[in-house]
C-alpha positions as a printed NumPy array, in Angstrom:
array([[  0.126,   4.099, -32.402],
       [  2.621,   3.105, -29.697],
       [  5.233,   5.36 , -31.305],
       [  2.864,   8.33 , -31.11 ],
       [  2.219,   7.598, -27.444],
       [  5.946,   7.729, -26.74 ],
       [  6.235,  11.142, -28.415],
       [  4.276,  12.902, -25.701],
       [  5.249,  12.789, -22.064],
       [  2.97 ,  10.586, -20.018],
       [  1.208,  12.17 , -17.068],
       [  1.485,  10.712, -13.582],
       [ -2.085,   9.418, -13.863],
       [ -1.25 ,   7.654, -17.136],
       [  1.871,   6.075, -15.649],
       [ -0.042,   4.964, -12.553],
       [ -2.794,   3.428, -14.677],
       [ -0.279,   1.651, -16.92 ],
       [  1.454,   0.201, -13.875],
       [ -1.861,  -0.856, -12.3  ],
       [ -2.871,  -2.651, -15.523],
       [  0.456,  -4.518, -15.773],
       [ -0.042,  -8.08 , -14.496],
       [  3.632,  -8.242, -13.463],
       [  2.872,  -5.805, -10.629],
       [  0.256,  -8.127,  -9.098],
       [  1.001, -11.307,  -7.189],
       [ -1.623, -13.144,  -5.123],
       [ -3.697,  -9.952,  -4.895],
       [ -0.755,  -7.923,  -3.629],
       [  0.235,  -4.872,  -5.653],
       [  3.871,  -3.821,  -5.873],
       [  5.051,  -1.075,  -8.214],
       [  7.877,   1.349,  -7.474],
       [  6.864,   3.391, -10.521],
       [  3.265,   3.954,  -9.349],
       [  3.295,   6.993,  -7.061],
       [  0.101,   6.052,  -5.213],
       [  0.159,   4.724,  -1.65 ],
       [ -3.221,   3.005,  -1.998],
       [ -4.682,   1.606,  -5.212],
       [ -8.072,   0.098,  -6.081],
       [ -8.181,  -3.67 ,  -5.746],
       [ -7.953,  -5.544,  -8.989],
       [-10.928,  -7.741,  -8.118],
       [-13.825,  -6.89 ,  -5.879],
       [-14.318,  -3.708,  -3.926],
       [-11.96 ,  -1.653,  -1.828],
       [ -8.359,  -0.597,  -1.828],
       [ -4.997,  -2.241,  -1.298],
       [ -1.568,  -0.965,  -0.323],
       [  1.119,  -0.398,  -2.939],
       [  4.029,  -2.349,  -1.431],
       [  6.371,  -0.847,  -4.019],
       [  5.938,   2.504,  -2.304],
       [  8.184,   2.871,   0.774],
       [  5.369,   4.604,   2.639],
       [  3.097,   1.683,   1.768],
       [  5.35 ,  -0.661,   3.703],
       [  5.363,   1.758,   6.662],
       [  1.554,   1.999,   6.513],
       [  1.274,  -1.796,   6.529],
       [  3.575,  -2.096,   9.565],
       [  1.59 ,   0.567,  11.425],
       [ -1.766,  -1.037,  10.575],
       [ -0.57 ,  -4.452,  11.711],
       [  1.277,  -3.349,  14.848],
       [ -1.23 ,  -0.761,  16.148],
       [ -3.852,  -3.274,  17.33 ],
       [ -1.114,  -5.312,  19.035],
       [  0.24 ,  -2.233,  20.774],
       [ -3.235,  -1.298,  22.014],
       [ -3.771,  -4.866,  23.227],
       [ -0.465,  -4.895,  25.09 ],
       [ -1.13 ,  -1.509,  26.706],
       [ -4.653,  -2.462,  27.822],
       [ -3.824,  -5.897,  29.215],
       [ -0.274,  -5.5  ,  30.416],
       [  0.398,  -1.768,  30.674],
       [ -1.721,  -1.213,  33.762],
       [  0.441,  -3.553,  35.809],
       [  3.296,  -1.107,  35.693],
       [  1.2  ,   1.849,  36.816],
       [ -0.65 ,   0.257,  39.765],
       [  1.445,  -0.531,  42.779],
       [ -0.184,  -2.631,  45.479]])
């Protein structure tokens, strides 16, 4: 059966699903597969989605999601000091 599967070209969806099912791509609930084209994938357990850290854009998304609240905090609490002169 495996030989027959190799005879036809796998679709992107089939490759993504194969990668998602491979336990080697999961570590402590974090998904990392360079072969999987998706930026976000369903969590393996529970509900929701997780970032594919094997995707370069996934790493960028993570950095943005982590740094955005800090940037907003810094602008709100410290940014006004530079705009108000007393």
